[in-house]
N, C-alpha and C positions, 0 to 999 in steps of 0.2 A: 565367518558368516554374518549376516544382520541377524538380530535382537529377534524380529519376528520370521514366522514361516513363510514362504512362497503362499502358503495358502492363504495367506491373512486377506479377507475380505476390504476394501474400499469403505470407507463411514468415513460421515458428514459431522463428524460427534466433534463441536470446538469448548466445551467444557467439561470440566470434570464432575465426581462426585463429593470429591471435596469441597468443604464452605469455600464461596468466592472471599475473596479478600477484605475486598472489602464497602462488601455487604449491599443492602439496599440504599435507591439512591433518594433523594429528598420526594417521590411522588410516588405515584401508584405502581409504578412499573419496578420491575426488576429487572436489573441490569448485571448482563456477563456478553462472554463472547458471546453467545451461541445467539443470544436475545439481540445485542447492540447489530450482529452483521443483519438482522429481519431489517431494520431500519435502514431505509429505503439509500439517505446521505452516505451512512457509514459504507455499507456497501458498495456507493460509488467511489469513495474514497481510498477505499483500498484496495479495489481492483484498477483504479487508475496510476496511481503509484506502486503495485508491485507488479503488473503487467507492464507498465515502463520501466523498470528495472530488469524485467525477465525481458524483454526484446532490445535490450541495450549490449552490443557484441564484448564479450568477456576473453579476454588474452591473457596468456603468461607470454610474455618478454623475457629475453636478456641480454643485459647492457650490452652496448658495443658502441667505441668509444661516446660522445656525452649522447646518445641515443639509446633507443632498445630494437631488438629486432623480432617477429615474432619465433617462440620455440618452440617451432610445432616437431622436434623431433621429440621434445621428452612428455614423459606419459601422464602426467598432469594435464597438460593443453589439452586433451581432448577431453578429459573429464570433466572443466570448467565450460570447454567450451560446444560441447559437442548433447556428449552424456556421461552422470556421473554416476548412472548404474544401468544395468541392464530394463530397466523397469519404466524408466523415463526420462527426456529430454531435459538437456540444459536450461530449457525456457520453463516448464511443467517445474523444477525443482527448486531454481528462482524466486518462480512467481510462489512457491509454501514458502520457501522459506522467508521471505518477503510480508507473505501476509502472518505469517505467524509472531515478527516482530511489531506490524502496524495495533496486533489483536493482544499480543500475550507482552507483549515488551519485551519478549525472550528468542531465538532461534538454535535447534539443535540439530546435527547430524551425526549421526555413526559415519567414522574412519573404518573405513578399513583397509588393513595393512598387509602386504605380502609378509613374506621371512628375512628380506632384506629393510623393511621400512618404510617401501616404499606406500605411498598411497594407488588403490586399488579399483573402489568405491564409495563412492557419500550414498544415504541413506537419510533421508527426513525424518525426524522423532517427532510427538508428537510436546509441545514444550507444559500442555498441562498434568502429562503424565513424570515428569521429572523431577529429583530434588536433587538441590545442590550444595552439598555440606564439604567442611573441608577437614581431613585426618589429624592429628594429634601433631603431625612430624612439619604441616603445614601446608600437606599433598592439596589440592583440590580433585573431588571424586563427583560422580553424578549415577544415580540410581535412578534405573529406568522402571518406573512400574506397569509392567504386562501384563492385560485379558484375558481372561481363556483365549479366545480366538484368536490372540497372537501368540501364543505359545505352540512348540511341537508334539508330539503326541508324549513322550518322553522326558518333558518337561512340566515343571511344577509351574501353578501361578504365582507371580510376585514378585520383589525389585529384581533388577543386576546392575550390577556395581561395575562403574567406569572409570578407568583411568582418564585423565584430559586427555591425556596425548590419543585417546582413542576417539571425542567427541569432539564434533565443530561446535562451537559455542558463539552464537550475534547478542550478546547484551543492546540492551536499549539504555534508553536516559534510567539512573540506577541513581540511589543511596550509596550504594559500594562500591559501585563499578566493578562489582561481582556477577551480579545477577539483575536485570530491568525489573522495572516495575510496569506493569498493565496500565497503559494509552486510555485504556476503556474504561477503568477503576479511577483513574484518574480525573476523569471525565464524566462520570456515571449522572450527574445531577444535568449538566446539561443533555446527553442520549437519552437518559431517564425522560425528562420534559419532551422532546422529541415523540419518543414511541409512546408516550399517554397523549400528547398530541392526536396519535396518529390511529390511537384505540379508540377515544372520544369519537373521532371522525368516523369512526369504522360504526361503531354502538351508535351514534345521531340517524347516521344515514339509511344504514339495516332498520331502523324504525319510521323510514321514507320524512328522514326530517320531521316529524311529531313532537313539540316539544310535550312534557308532563304538564300537566295543568290541577285545576280544579271545577267540579261538575257542584254546583250549587243549584239549590232548587228554594221556590218563597217559601215551602213550608217543611212540616215534619217528615223525614225519612225514615223506615222504621229500618229497611234490611239493609244498611250500607254496603255488607260483604260481598251481598247478591249485586247489589249493583256496579261494584267495582270489579266485580269477576266477570259480569258481561259486559263488561265496558273495553276492558281489557282484552276480552278472548274477540271480540269486533276485532277492533280498532289499534291492534299489536303486533308486534310479527311480521310473518309474509301476508295479514290480513289487512292491510297499510292503507288500502285503495278505495275503500267503504265508505259507504255514507252517513254520515251519523244523522241517527234523528233523536232528538232530544223531544220529549212531552210532560206537558202539567208546568211549566213556566221554567224548564231547567235550562242551565247554561252554563258552557263551559269556558275556563277562563284560562289558559295557558299562565305558566309560574317563571317555567326555565330560558333561560338567556339564551336569546337567538347570536346562534356561531360568528354575525357580523359583527355583534355588541360586544361578545367574549373575544374582539379582532381573536379569530379562530385563523383566518388566513395569513395575517401578518403575524402571529403566533410561530406559523409555520415555516414560511418567509424567515424569519428571525434564526431560527435555530436549523434552517439547511446552512445559511452562513456561519452561525456557530460552528458546528460539527467541519467545516471547512475551514473554518480558521487554524481546531483544534489539530487537524490534521495538516495544515499550511498547503492547502491545495486551491489552486483559483476560482473562484465559482462558477467561470463559462465551463469547468474543465470535469463537473458533475452537472450540466446541465441549467445552471441558472445564470438565465443571461441579461438580468433585467439590467443592469447596469455595465456590460459589455458593449463592444464599439468593435468593430474594426482596426483602429486606430492602436487602439490598447491591446488586443488579444493576443497581440503577436508576442508583444512585452511583456505579457503575464506568461504566458507561452515560456519565454525565456528565463524571467525568474522560478517559473515552477521546474525547471533544470537547472536550472543554480545552487536556489536555493532549499529546494525542498529535495529534491533527486542527490544535490550533491552529498551531503551530510550522509544521509543512509547509506552513497554507494562507497563513499570512503569508507565505513564504519564495515562495511563488507569486508574490502578488498584488504584494507589491514589484517581483519581478523582470519580470512584467507589465509593471506601471506605467514600468518605467526603459527596457524595449527599445519597446515598443509605443508611452509616449506623449512628443510630443516635450515639452524642456523649456518650454515655453508652456502646453501643454497638464499637463502636470505640477502646475502652480497652481492649473489649474481644474475640474481630473478627477480623480477614484478608483477605481478597479478594486475591489472589495471582496466575499466569499462572504459567505451569508445563513445563518448557523451557528445562527441563533435556535431554529429546530423540533430542534435536535438538543437543546441544552440545557433543553429546557422537562422538567418534571417530568409524572407520570403525572397522569390529568385532578383526580383530588380534591385534590393539590399546587398546581395551576394554579389551580381555583377559590379555593382562598382565600389565595392571593397578590392574584389579581381583586379580591377581595372586600375587599381591605387596601388595595388601592386607590383601590376606587371610595368607601371609606369615609371615606376623608382625603382624596380629593378632586382627586389627580395622573391619575386612570383617568375617561375617561367612558365609557357603554356601550356606543359607536361605536369607539371603543381597544380596548377588550376584545374587539370583536366581531373588530375588524380582526385582531385577535392572533389567533383564532381561524378567521380564514379562512370570516368570513359576510357578507354583505349587512348593507353599516350601517339602523341609523332614521333613517326621513326627519328635517331639522333639526327642522319642526313639532312633533315629535312627541317632541322632546326629549332624543336619540340624542347631541346632542354638549353635552348641559348636565352641569359639574364638581357632587358634590353633595359635603355634607361631615354630621357629624351635631351634630344640632343643640343639643346636651348642650355645644360645643367650640366656649370663648370666645378671645379676643387676650389673653396675659397681662400683657400691659400695662392692658387696659381691667381685666381683674380688680381689677388690682393699685390704680389710680386707686379704683373702686367700690370696695373695704375701706376707703380713705384716708377717704373721705368716711365713710363709716359710723361 
């Protein structure tokens, strides 16, 4: 049974009461997984990567000859492809684990097995509640700290220790190869600056973009406190559209730096690119089209599939195989994402590639139709025939003919 009760209510808690490992950034903002996700660029990067990973088909294949066939009869196939547990779909499960990887640097899931050791279900676990430690005999254990609403009526609140075979652990980049470190923690200064910039803009415009300043008077003012209080009462906050009336030669002089002079917009644009760089996401995929063109977006998208998603997918595939397949099964099966759809070019580029393959004899009509998700042409109609241009002959045969001539 999963560690948490079925009655557990979902919560959007992204951090724990334990201190954040890397603390405060070199800015006024406190940076942790919760505050980072409230920053628009971080949210966009996490969403585009986790949703992309979750949307790719995930299959269990059995080795057959030089290739593999979908092992639909294996119990693990349905868990990976359709639903890992009764409460969520495969998409939601993989989206959750990937978002944990991007924010915390680790993703955990409890493995539920039957008496034969077969995997029956997978349940994601919050990474901020997990401690990983090694026993004196060298074995890795995981302690999951449950809160009150995650326990059943007869259970006590506290930690539950699980052996390695009962936990799917996907670590990100790490120092020791066992526990990943948080990308948010490592990039705390860049993210903190983005958060501080947003907070500054919100405060500035909440005051109707009115800067602070000095009220000067040609003569002596006896009651400074009353004058300041009346001014702020009249012209700050919600009463931002009032008309100032100055008497007796008083003059208001703003002293704050204007947002354009402080390069406010330039800073916000740069931080958008900086955060996209941290997650290795092309800027156009999070809404920054300033330097994008119709000619380079396609190639940037292919680069995203190869260099951003590729490492994450390999990391997840290998950990799934290691944790969910027995050593004997690992010699017969493999777990793979189907990323082919993301690597395809536009329609015209694909058609040119198909034409080259068709004319040179290594693609049949049905091979091409399968790649385009179309029904095959019947065998009798030549759908599986491989053709080649008639003016192409064997190089050795041509040499022999030339010698005879």
